[in-house]
C-alpha positions as CSV (number, residue, x, y, z in Angstrom):
1,M,0.0,0.0,0.0
2,S,1.4,3.4,-1.0
3,E,1.7,6.4,1.3
4,P,-1.1,9.0,1.0
5,L,-0.2,12.2,-1.0
6,L,-0.9,14.3,2.1
7,Q,-0.1,13.6,5.7
8,L,-1.6,15.8,8.5
9,V,-0.6,15.8,12.1
10,I,-2.4,18.0,14.7
11,I,-0.2,19.1,17.6
12,Q,-1.6,21.0,20.6
13,E,0.6,23.9,21.5
14,S,0.2,26.8,23.9
15,R,-0.8,29.2,21.0
16,G,-3.4,26.7,19.8
17,P,-3.6,23.7,17.6
18,V,-1.0,23.4,14.8
19,V,-1.8,21.3,11.7
20,A,1.5,20.2,10.2
21,A,1.1,19.2,6.6
22,R,3.5,17.1,4.6
23,G,3.3,16.0,1.0
24,E,1.1,17.4,-1.8
25,V,-2.2,19.4,-1.7
26,D,-4.2,18.8,-4.9
27,T,-7.7,17.8,-5.9
28,T,-7.4,14.4,-4.2
29,S,-6.2,15.8,-0.8
30,A,-7.4,19.4,-0.5
31,G,-10.8,18.3,1.0
32,E,-8.9,16.4,3.7
33,L,-6.9,19.6,4.5
34,L,-10.0,21.7,4.6
35,A,-11.9,19.3,6.8
36,A,-9.0,19.2,9.3
37,L,-8.7,23.0,9.4
38,V,-12.4,23.7,9.9
39,S,-12.8,21.0,12.5
40,L,-10.6,22.9,14.9
41,E,-12.5,25.5,16.8
42,A,-9.9,27.7,18.6
43,P,-9.1,31.4,18.6
44,V,-6.0,30.6,16.6
45,V,-5.4,27.6,14.4
46,V,-1.9,27.4,12.8
47,L,-1.2,25.6,9.5
48,D,2.4,24.6,9.0
49,L,3.1,24.1,5.3
50,G,6.9,23.5,5.8
51,G,6.5,19.9,4.6
52,V,4.3,20.6,1.6
53,M,6.1,20.2,-1.8
54,F,3.2,21.0,-4.1
55,M,-0.1,22.9,-4.0
56,D,-2.5,23.4,-6.9
57,S,-5.6,25.7,-7.1
58,S,-7.7,23.3,-5.1
59,G,-5.3,23.7,-2.2
60,I,-5.5,27.5,-2.5
61,R,-9.3,27.2,-2.5
62,A,-9.1,25.1,0.7
63,L,-6.9,27.7,2.4
64,V,-9.3,30.5,1.4
65,A,-12.4,28.5,2.6
66,A,-10.7,27.7,5.9
67,H,-9.7,31.3,6.4
68,H,-13.3,32.5,5.8
69,K,-14.7,29.8,8.2
70,H,-12.3,30.8,11.0
71,D,-13.0,34.5,10.3
72,E,-16.8,33.9,10.5
73,R,-16.2,32.2,13.9
74,G,-14.2,35.2,15.2
75,G,-11.0,33.1,15.0
76,R,-7.9,33.3,12.9
77,L,-6.1,30.8,10.6
78,V,-2.3,31.5,10.6
79,I,-0.2,29.9,7.9
80,E,3.5,29.5,8.5
81,S,6.6,27.9,7.1
82,V,5.3,28.4,3.5
83,P,7.9,27.1,1.0
84,P,9.0,29.7,-1.6
85,T,7.3,28.1,-4.5
86,I,3.9,28.0,-2.7
87,R,4.5,31.5,-1.4
88,R,5.0,32.7,-4.9
89,V,1.7,31.2,-6.1
90,L,-0.1,32.8,-3.1
91,R,1.4,36.1,-4.1
92,I,0.6,35.8,-7.8
93,T,-3.1,34.9,-7.0
94,E,-3.1,37.8,-4.4
95,V,-4.6,35.6,-1.7
96,D,-1.6,36.7,0.4
97,T,-3.3,40.1,0.7
98,F,-5.9,38.6,3.1
99,L,-4.5,35.3,4.4
100,H,-2.5,35.5,7.6
101,I,0.9,34.3,6.5
102,E,3.8,34.2,8.9
103,P,7.5,33.8,7.9
């Protein structure tokens, strides 16, 4: 049996839950990422993308949807450790203008 394209680990930290993602976020895995992010109800939810090698438009849609869901709840989705190639796509699509992206 092969490894899944995306692996998610949720770690509880003092700042809130951290979802550490590893692998690829595409049409087959974006729904899993979105489900994990919106299932967490905390003032701050952190998504660590340091282990993500690839993200397509479905992954970007998942980030935007999760951002809006947390915003509706009065919370915040913080995205950190974004690899340069993914950061570039977020900048080109201009979603970096409203997503909370940390270095």
